[in-house]
N, C-alpha and C positions, 0 to 999 in steps of 0.2 A: 714742273709748271714753273716758270719765272713769273712774279710779281711786280709788275713797273705801276710805279705812283707816279700820276702825273703830276708837275709840276704848276702848280694853277698859278704861279705868278706869270708865266711865261704865256697866259691869256688872261685878254682883256675882258674876256664876257665869265669868268669863273673868280675875280677877287670875292674877298671875303664879304662884301655888300652885296645881297644879289638883289634885282629888281626886278616888278612884274612886267612879263613881255608884252600884257594890254596897255596896262595903265601907267607903268612906269614906278609904282610906290615899291618902298623897300620891303622885302619878304624874310620876317622873322619866325612863321611858325611853320615847323614841323607838319607833313601830312602824315609820312611814313620814311624810316629810312631802311632800305636794304641789302647797306652795306656796300661791298664796293662789286664790280661786276663789270666781266667783259662785255663786246656789244655783241648783243643776241644775235646778229645776222653775218657774225664773220665765222665763216665755219671753216676748218682747218683740215689742211692734207696732209698726211703721213709725214713728211717732210720738215712739216711746221708745228709737228708738236715739242720738239725739244728747244724751238727756240722763244725769244721772251714775246709773253701776250699781254696788252695793255690794258688794265684794269681802271675803271674810273668808279665815283661816287654813282649809286643809287639813290638820289635824298629827295625826294618830292616833298615839296611845299608848297603852301596855299597862300595868295594873296588876300590881306584882310581887306580891300576895297571892292576889287572886281568878282573875288572869290572863283579864280582860276587857280587849280591842281597843275604844278609845274615842276622841270627839273633846271638847272643849270646847263647853260649849251657850254658840254666839256669837249664835246666832238663837232666839227664842220657838219653841214648835210654830204659837201662834196666829200669827206673820206666815208660816209657811211653809204649815201646812195649812186656814187660815180658808178659803181660794178654791184647790183644786188642779187642777191639769193631767192628774194620773194616770186612765185609768178602765179599770179592769182587762177590761171587755168588748169591749175592740179586741183583744185575744187569743185565738183560735178555743184556743189549746193551752191558755192556763190555762182559762179557761171548762170546758174539756172535765177537767181537772184537778180542777176544783172538783166536777164534778157527780161523778166516780168516787170523791172524798173521801166527799160526803154518802151517797152510797149505803153503801158502805163501813161510814163510823162509824154508820149511823141502824140498821144489820145488827149489828155489831158489841155496841153499848150497849143496843140493843132501843128506843130511842127510839120516841115513840108519840102520841096526842093529846092525853096529859098531860105531857106533857113540852115544857120550855123551851129553844129554842138560840138564845145570845144569842153575834152574833159581834162581837167590836172590830175599827175600821176596816173597815168592811165595804163601803166606796167604793159603787161603785151596784148592788147589789146581785145581782154576779155569781154569787155563792156561794149565798147562802141563799134561791134562787129556785129552788133544786132539793129545798128541803123541804118545802113546800107540798102537791105531788105527793105526796109518801111520806105526807101527814098530820100532818105535824109543826110545831107554833106556832115562828116564828123569831122576832126582835126584833133590828135593827141597830144598831150606835153606830157614827156617821160625824161627825167633827167639820167636813168640808168642806161649806157648805151645798150649793154646786154639784152636788156629786158625789151627795147625800144625794136632794135632790131626784129624780134618773133613778132612785132605788132606790124612792122613793115613790111614783111614776107607774108603777112595775111592779107596785103594791101592796104592797110591801115593808115594814112599819111601822118606822120608823127615827129613833132620837134624833140629834139633832146637838149634838154635844156631845164634852169630851172626856172619857176613862174614868178614874177613878180612885177613891179610897176615898170620895171625897164622893158621885160619884154611883151607886156602888156601893151606899152607905148608902141614899140616894133609892129606889132600885131595888127594896131588902130590903124598907125600908118600907111599899113601895107592895104588897108580899107576893110578889115574884119575887125566884125562886132558878134557877139555872141548870143544867139538870141536862147542860149541853155546852156548854164558853166556848171558841171558835173565835179564834184569834187570828193571822192568816195573813201573814206581811212588816209588823208592826204592832212589834214586840217591840224592836227596831232603832231605830225611830222617836220611841220613848219619854225625853226626857230622865231623868225622876224614875220610874226603873222600880222601884224601891223601894214610891212609890205605886201604879202599875200594877198587879205583883203582889199587894200588899196587896188592893189593891180586885178581883181577881179572885179570891181566897182568901175573902172578906167574902161576894160574891154567890154561888160554889159551891155547891150542894147537897151535903149531907153524903157520897153519894156517887157524885159527879157528876164530871164527866172536863173537863180543859183540854185544849188540842190547840195548840200553836204552831211555825209551820214559818217557819225562819228561815234564810238562807244560814249553811251549816256554814263556820268561820273555817279547818278544815283544808283544805278545798277549795279557798278562796280564797290561801292561801298558796300552797299545792301547784300550783294552776295560775294563779297570777299574777293574782289578779281584782280588780287594784287600782281599778280603775273604778267598782266597787262602792262605794267608799267617797266619798263626801257628806254634806255638812250635812245634808241629812234623815233621814239614816241615822246616829243620836249612837254606836252601839254595834256590836259583830261579836262575836259569840260561838262558844265552844265548849262539847264538850256540861258541861264542868268548870265552866263559870264559871256555867252555867245550873243546874247543880246548886245550888251556893253560893246561887245566888239564891233558887231554891225552899226552901232549908232555911229560910232567914232568915223565909220568911212561911208556917209548918207548912205546906209541901206536903212532896210528895216527886215523883221520877221514876218512874212505873211501866213507862217502853215507849219506846221510838226508833225511828224508822226512816231510813235514809236516803233518798232522795228526788232526781231528777234537777233540780227545779224550780230556774231561777236561778242556774245553772252547779255545782248540787251543793246542796242543802239536809239541813236536819234537820227530823224533826215528831217534836216529843215530847209526851208524855203524862205529866201531873199532874193528878194527887190529894190529898186532904187526909192528914196522916201517918195520921191517926185511920181513914182508910178501909182498909174490908177488902179493897182492890183491893192485890193481890200486883204484886211488883217482877217484868218479867220480866229475863232475863241476858241480852237486848239490850243492857239499859242499865250496866251493871256491866263486858260485854266491850267495849261502845265506850269507856266510861271508862280501861280499862286502856290500850286503843291509843292513846290519846291521851297519857296520861303516857307509854308508851315513843317515843312522839312529841318528846319534851320539853314537851307544852304547858303543864305544872307549873314550867317554869325560864325563866327570862328569857333566858336567852343563847340560845336556841331562837328568837327571835323578832329576833335581828338584821341578819340576812340579807336579809330579805324587802327591803330599801329599796334593795339594789343587785340584785335580780331584775327591781325596777320603771324601773331607770332604763336596763335593759339591753333592755327591752319598748320602752320611747320609743326609745332611739336604731335597734332595727331598724324600728319603723315608720315614723318620719320617711325612717329611708332609704330604701325602698321608697316612698314615696310622691314624694319628692325623682327618686328615678330615672324613674319613671314619667311624672312633670309634664316631665323635662329631653328623654323620648322623644316628649312628643306628647300624652299620650293623658291623657282626658278622665274625668277619677272623681264619682261622684257619692256621695250617704250614702244609704240605707237606715234610716229609723226614726231619733226624737229623743227617748231615752228618757235619765233622771235618768245612768245611768252611761256614757251616749255624751258627756253634758256634760263628766262628771269627766275624760275620755278626752279630749276636743278642747281644753280647757282646757289641761291638763297637759302637752302635746306641743304646744300653739302650731298648731294645725291650725283655719285659716279658710279664706275663700273663695279665699285664693292656692293651695289644694290639692284643695278640694271646692266644688265649683258651687253646689250645694245637694244637701238631703236631702228624702226624703217620710216620709211617717209617714199611717196612718190616722187618725187623730185629729182630728175635722173642728176642734176646739179648739188645736190646735196649727199647721194649715195655716194659711198665710199671716201666720206670725209668726215671728219668729228667737231661733236657741239663743242662750241665755246667755252673754256673753263675747266668742263669738267668731263671733256674728250670721249665722249661715248658714241661709240663708234654708229654711223648711219649705213644700213642695210637695206637691201631691194626689200618691199613687202613680202615678197613670199619665204623673205628667211624665217617668218616666224612660222611656218609651215613646219619647216625642217628643224626648229629649235622646241618646237609644242610646249610653251610656257606655259608657266599653272596663270600668269598674273600678266596682263599688258596695261601697262598705266597709260592712258589717253591723253599725251601732252597738248593736244590742239582739244580741248574740251569742247570749244564753241560749235567743233563740227563735229560731236560725238556722237548723234542719230545715225549722219551718214557713215561714220567708219563704225559701228556696231550693226550695221545694217550691209556692208559690204564685207565684216571680219565675224561673223557670228560661226564661221564654221569652226572656230576656237574652241566652242563649242564640245567638236567632238571627241576631244582631248582632255577635255574637262576644266577647259580653261576659262578666265574671267577676266572682265575687264575692271579697270581702277580710273575712275574719275575724281581726280584731288580735290576739285574747286567746285562750291563753294567749302566742303569736308572731304572726307576718304567716302566716297559711296562706288560699292560695287554693284556689277551688273553680269546676270547669269543669265548667258546668250539662248543653253537651252530651255529656259523659262518665259524665254520672251514669243508672243503669238507669230505665228509663220504669215 
């Protein structure tokens, strides 16, 4: 495996002085440094295994003014998302989460045939597909052409482009204003979040609503979810940081919900400052809670790095002991977060024989950096491993339910985050 060090002098965004992507202040405070890592969704073919593989620093910083946790932009969105390996529809629990949301928001906002719902980073249509049966027109915006094609094949109109002020202005000139703008797990993937947020403000109808879902920094820190940090995610949000971002663009937080997805997320509701929509007390309460936890104080961010190191040592100790005892270990899933975990901990085929994934795109390829083979799910039945390491731990309940048959041969699941936990499927209620 070749290690390609990036010449930082060739990229204007990665000079020695880093600046906050919300407020522009100088960044000096480390949140956590996970070393050098490849792009987490850059799955390799067999022919690519002997080629040079680019690695970039995975060093998260925190702003002392708006308290946004963030990475420098080492790689442009075009390099990451033009062809993307993640298809949302492969997670049945995530599709059901989307369906439930669509029914809820349609009723809450009174959306109908004259409304327009726009989803940013609409992926393969996993969410928008639920609106047409409700009689609500939709439009997806998705930069990855390979993923957008799947949505179009489902009959979901989709623009293949990156969203920002440029595209928003074009859509407004065409007579399109959105009554609802949806952005699920996309805000973190946008390096220029001021341009992105300004675009949403421009596209939003006067009494329209924006809903954004993203992993909550509070949960990331409390539950040691360091593997959710990777180059495709440029930013990690508290509600305090989102409140600051919204205010810069004439938007206000009107509601917030704490939801269980992706290890614990926020769903925030935004409207124009001049909108008649009132602010729910939940916004005030959560902002106050974050202040009590010290999210507006740099000193509160300092202990996270030591938690991460302890988790790495604990996972490696378990894997070493298991292998020394002659146990066979395989993985389940090949998510982005899994590749951060594998590369930071140095877990390769010396520990995992292979991993499996439901995505046909990933099957037959290899994980970036550690080069672990990705096989179809039924490979576990043939290998009958003693342990199955669940890499997409955020959907562990779905995986355990679907794969509890490993208990027939004495297999057990291993969940690595927040700390090593074993699950014996034979001991679960039927």
